Residue, then its C-alpha position, 0 to 999 in steps of 0.5 A: m495358203s500355209d500357216k506361215q503365209t496366213l500369218e504374214q497376210i495378217i501382219k500385213q493387214q495389221a500394219a496397214t490398219i495401224q498406219n491408217l489409224t496413226d494417220e487419222i490420229k495425227l489429222l484429229l490432233e491437228q483439228v483439235q489444235y486448230l479448234m483450240q486455237k480458234r476457240y481460245g486464241k492467244s491464251y491457248e497459244q500461251m498455254t501450249q508454249n508454256s508446257 
């Protein structure tokens, strides 16, 4: 495998890793919002709408 092919493969792997981590972050943020809403209810909704 040439240097160029090796670099292209590394870039593809890194792009896939970045996408997976981005998806995981989105899921975790949704879970945090759900749990904050469940824990604090209406007061949390008001805090998020005012900011």
